[in-house]
N, C-alpha and C positions, 0 to 999 in steps of 0.2 A: 689836900695835905696840910697840916697846922704850920703855922710860922717856923716853930721849931725845927721841921723836917726838910728843910731847903736842900735847892741842889748842891750847897758846899756840904751840908751833913752828908749826903749821898756818894759825893765824888770823892773816889781813893786815888790818894797823891802817890804812895808808895806802901812797900809791904815787905816785910822778910819774915823767913822761917829758921829760926833758931832753937836749938833745944827743945823740938816739939811743941814750939809755941809758935802759933800766928799773931804779927803785930803789926797793926794796918796805920797809916797814917791818913786822916781824912781833910779835906780840904778847909774847913772851919777851924783847926786846929787840933781837934781829939784825936788822939793816939788810945787804940786799945789793943790789948792781948787776950788770945783767947788760945786753949789747946787745941792741936792739930785735930785731936781725935775726935773732938765735938762736932769737927765738920765733915765728918766721913757718913756716907749711908752705909747701911751693912754689905751691901753688892761690891760695894769699892774696895778692890785691893791692889797690891803693888804701886803704892803712891810715889810719885817721883817729885819730893816739896822742890828739890832744888833746880828743876825745870819750870816753875810756875812763872808765871807770869801776868802782867796787869791787862785786862782787856782795853782796848783801844779808847772805848768811851768813857772809862774809868768807873765804871760802875760794879764791876766785878774780877775776880782772882780767877784765872783757869789753871788747873792743878792736874796735869799728865797722871794718870793712872789708868786700870786697868779692870771693868772691860772699855771704858770710855773716860775722856776728858772731864774733869769735876769742874763746874762751874758754881763759885760762890760768890753771891751777889752781896751788893752793900747791905740788903736788907735782912739777909741769913746773920752777919755780923753782928750788925746793930742791934738784931733781935736778941741774938746771945750776949751783947756787954752793956746793952742800956735798957734798964728796968724800965723808964717811962715809956722807950718807943717800943718794947714787948709789952706793955700794958695798952697802948694806944693802938698796936696790931688786933691784940684781943679783944678790944672794946668794938673795932672794926669787923671783927669775924663775927661779934657775936649781933652786931646789928645787919649785916648780910644775914645771917641765919635766921631774924627776925623778917626782914624782908622777903626773903624765900618762903618761910613758913606762910607769911600772909597771903603771898600771891597763890600758893599752893592751895589754901581753904578759898580764895575767890574763884580759881580755877573750876576746885570741885563743887563747889555752890553751882558755879553756872551751869554744869552739868547735872545738875540737882542729885549728884551721888552723896551718901551718908558715908563718915567715917570709916563704918563698918563694912560696907560695901568696898569700899577702896581697899580696904586690910584684905577681904575676902578675895580680892582678884587680885591682889600682888603676894599676899603671903606675908605680908608684915603685920604684927600684932597692930590692933587697933589703938593701944593706950600710946605707942609708939609715932602712929600717924598722927595722934592729938599732938604729942611733944614737938613733931616737925613742925606742924601747922601755929605752934606756941613760939617756936624758934629757939626751944631749948634742949634739942636732940641734933646732934650734928648729923646730915643728912649726905651719904657718898654720892658720887656721880651716877652711880650704876643704881643705886636707889632710888634717888630721885628722875633719873630716865624710867623707870620702873613703873613709880607713882605718875609720870607725865603720860608715858603710853597707855596706859591702862583708863586713864581718863579721855583720852584722845588729843593729847596736846605735846608740844615739843617745847627744848628748851627755848627755841625764838618766843613762844607763848609766854614762858616766863618773865622774861625780860619785858615784853610790851608793857 
């Protein structure tokens, strides 16, 4: 990580939930406030904000809810409140997409398969195979697994 995203940047010292807002104090001196509703995935109901607690490691807030306790990490809070960090994370994601695409292409070429053949075997349109290989198309885990399987590879091969 860059120098700016230090352990102090990541460590939550304290938080409070008042008036449907989560206010978090970080070890580097930053204090941020975010609407509580921005933190809730659609499946979470019956949130008990008053029983929220700081995780022992200081990197997340645990919020009792139904059907499960919601763990809100420092990175989620920072991503929603710090444009520089959000931009940095978007760049990291784009870099990962390019890496995955490059590896998919290398593996496909090792098997001497065309994009058209992989498209035919997976049911994924050939232009989308091209976009994945060029790192400009978000690929889900299941789609990635399907592509790797039809080429005779696994996720382990992708990382090698």
